[in-house]
C-alpha positions in Angstrom: -25.4 23.2 -47.5 -24.8 19.7 -48.4 -27.2 17.1 -47.0 -25.8 15.1 -44.2 -24.6 11.7 -45.0 -26.7 8.8 -43.9 -25.1 6.2 -41.5 -23.3 3.5 -43.6 -25.0 0.8 -41.7 -22.2 -1.6 -42.4 -19.2 -3.0 -40.5 -16.5 -5.6 -40.7 -16.3 -8.6 -38.3 -13.6 -10.8 -37.2 -14.0 -14.2 -35.6 -11.9 -17.2 -34.7 -12.0 -20.1 -37.2 -13.7 -22.4 -34.5 -16.6 -20.0 -34.4 -16.8 -19.5 -38.2 -16.7 -23.2 -38.8 -19.5 -23.9 -36.3 -22.1 -22.3 -38.6 -23.5 -20.1 -35.9 -22.6 -16.8 -37.6 -23.9 -17.9 -40.9 -27.1 -18.4 -39.1 -27.6 -15.3 -36.9 -25.9 -12.7 -39.1 -28.5 -12.6 -41.9 -31.3 -12.5 -39.3 -29.7 -9.3 -37.8 -29.1 -7.9 -41.1 -32.6 -8.5 -42.3 -34.1 -6.7 -39.2 -31.8 -3.7 -39.2 -30.7 -3.5 -42.8 -27.1 -3.7 -41.6 -24.5 -5.3 -43.8 -21.8 -7.4 -41.9 -18.7 -8.4 -43.8 -16.5 -11.1 -42.3 -12.9 -9.8 -42.3 -10.1 -11.9 -43.9 -7.8 -13.6 -41.2 -5.1 -11.2 -40.2 -6.7 -8.0 -41.4 -8.3 -5.3 -39.2 -11.9 -5.4 -38.5 -14.5 -3.0 -36.9 -15.6 -5.5 -34.4 -14.5 -9.0 -33.3 -15.4 -12.1 -31.4 -12.8 -13.1 -28.9 -11.6 -12.5 -25.3 -12.7 -8.9 -25.0 -16.0 -7.2 -24.8 -19.4 -8.2 -23.7 -20.3 -11.8 -22.9 -22.2 -12.8 -25.9 -23.0 -16.6 -25.7 -21.3 -20.0 -24.6 -20.6 -23.0 -26.7 -17.6 -25.2 -27.9 -16.5 -25.2 -24.4 -15.9 -21.5 -24.5 -17.5 -18.2 -23.4 -17.5 -16.0 -26.3 -17.2 -12.3 -26.0 -17.9 -9.6 -28.6 -16.1 -6.3 -28.7 -17.9 -3.6 -30.8 -15.1 -1.1 -30.7 -16.3 2.4 -31.5 -18.5 1.4 -34.6 -22.2 2.3 -33.9 -23.5 -0.4 -36.1 -21.4 -3.0 -34.4 -22.6 -1.7 -31.0 -26.2 -2.1 -32.3 -25.3 -5.8 -33.1 -23.9 -6.2 -29.5 -27.1 -4.9 -28.1 -29.0 -7.3 -30.4 -27.0 -10.2 -29.0 -28.1 -9.6 -25.5 -31.6 -8.7 -26.4 -34.5 -11.3 -26.1 -34.6 -11.5 -29.9 -30.8 -12.0 -30.3 -30.5 -14.5 -27.4 -33.5 -16.5 -28.8 -31.8 -16.6 -32.2 -28.7 -17.9 -30.8 -30.5 -20.6 -28.8 -32.4 -21.7 -31.8 -29.5 -22.7 -33.9 -29.1 -26.3 -34.1 -26.7 -28.9 -35.6 -28.2 -32.4 -36.0 -30.9 -31.5 -33.5 -28.7 -30.3 -30.9 -28.1 -26.7 -30.0 -24.4 -26.2 -29.5 -24.7 -22.6 -28.2 -26.4 -21.1 -25.2 -27.1 -17.4 -24.5 -27.9 -18.3 -20.7 -24.5 -17.8 -19.2 -23.8 -18.2 -15.5 -20.6 -16.2 -14.4 -19.1 -17.7 -11.2 -18.1 -15.1 -8.7 -14.5 -15.6 -7.5 -13.6 -14.6 -4.1 -10.1 -13.7 -3.5 -8.9 -14.4 0.1 -6.2 -11.8 1.0 -3.7 -13.1 3.6 -1.2 -11.1 5.6 2.4 -12.7 6.1 3.4 -10.5 9.1 4.6 -11.8 12.5 1.4 -12.5 14.5 3.1 -12.3 17.8 4.8 -9.0 17.1 1.4 -7.7 15.8 -0.2 -8.5 19.1 2.7 -6.9 21.0 2.4 -3.6 18.8 -1.4 -3.8 19.2 -1.3 -4.0 22.9 1.4 -1.2 23.3 -0.2 1.5 21.0 -3.9 0.4 20.4 -4.5 -1.1 23.7 -4.7 2.4 25.3 -8.2 2.6 23.9 -9.2 -0.5 22.3 -9.6 -4.0 23.8 -7.1 -6.0 21.8 -7.3 -9.2 23.6 -8.0 -10.8 26.9 -4.7 -9.5 28.0 -6.1 -5.8 28.2 -9.8 -6.3 28.7 -9.7 -4.1 31.8 -7.5 -1.3 30.5 -9.4 0.0 27.6 -11.9 2.9 27.0 -15.3 1.5 27.3 -16.9 3.5 24.4 -14.1 2.4 22.0 -14.8 -0.8 20.0 -12.7 -3.8 20.7 -10.7 -5.4 17.8 -13.2 -8.3 18.0 -16.1 -5.9 17.3 -14.2 -4.2 14.5 -13.6 -7.6 13.0 -17.3 -8.0 12.3 -17.4 -5.1 10.0 -17.3 -5.9 6.3 -14.6 -3.3 5.6 -12.4 -4.2 8.7 -9.3 -4.6 6.5 -9.6 -1.2 5.1 -10.1 0.4 8.4 -7.0 -1.2 10.1 -4.9 -0.7 7.0 -5.7 3.0 6.9 -6.5 3.6 10.6 -3.9 6.4 10.9 -6.1 8.6 8.6 -9.4 7.8 10.4 -10.4 10.2 13.2 -9.2 10.6 15.9 -5.8 8.8 15.0 -4.4 11.5 12.6 -3.9 13.8 15.6 -1.4 11.5 17.3 -0.1 8.9 14.8 2.9 8.8 12.8 3.7 6.1 10.3 7.3 6.1 9.0 7.7 7.2 5.5 3.8 7.7 5.1 2.6 10.5 7.3 3.7 13.9 7.3 5.5 15.2 10.7 3.3 16.8 13.1 2.8 20.6 12.7 5.0 22.2 15.4 2.0 24.6 16.3 -0.3 21.4 16.9 1.8 18.7 18.6 0.2 15.4 19.5 -2.2 15.9 22.3 -1.1 12.5 23.8 2.0 10.4 23.7 2.4 9.8 19.9 1.8 6.4 18.3 4.9 5.8 16.1 5.2 2.6 13.9 6.4 1.4 10.6 4.8 -0.3 7.7 6.2 -3.6 8.9 4.5 -3.0 12.3 1.2 -2.3 10.4 1.6 -5.7 8.3 2.3 -7.4 11.7 -0.9 -5.9 13.1 -2.8 -7.0 10.1 -1.6 -10.5 10.4 -2.6 -10.6 14.1 -6.0 -9.1 13.6 -6.9 -11.4 10.6 -6.8 -14.4 13.1 -9.2 -12.7 15.6 -12.5 -14.3 15.8 -15.4 -11.7 15.0 -17.4 -10.9 18.1 -20.8 -12.6 18.3 -23.2 -9.7 18.3 -26.2 -11.9 17.3 -26.3 -10.3 13.7 -23.6 -8.7 11.4 -22.8 -5.1 12.0 -23.7 -3.2 8.9 -21.8 0.1 9.7 -20.1 2.1 12.5 -19.3 5.6 12.7 -15.5 6.5 12.4 
């Protein structure tokens, strides 16, 4: 048997001109190579490389008004470099690089969380009408049917306190007990003839559901003293 070949411990690296010209790579690459005995060769512009700095991969560091990412691809040596970049040693190495007494790069990166607010463009008034007609049999939809609901069924205002209220309303027809008596045009299967709806069926379209969502998003969540964490279906 031939002895297994040792890992080559080398990879090619591509980087934008701005990062190359900054001098950072000339500072950090030899330090990584010295520690790991891994040789990194900078790829010529336009040629394929095993790994690259750019818009993909892990967040490596910030500098030059850019958050730089590193994509290690499938190369194990490049992956080791990625791990080193986010290690204490690697981060300290990046932070210690200076030009004229100023550190142009920073390994401490704060990523702002972006919250996307979803809005529904349905007809609010029509949504209230459909809700009162179909959902008002069991739920308190608004003050208009406060005395005509089933007491053990949560009101729309209570449901609005749930973190997943949108998911619950959008897919209500698959949550018990609704599948037994609800039909959404072009979505749900017809009732099994041997198991008809036990009550007058709720029949609506996707447009009706969009109108309900537009109506419900405008309902103020009930004041229960503290947020509701969960609720049984």
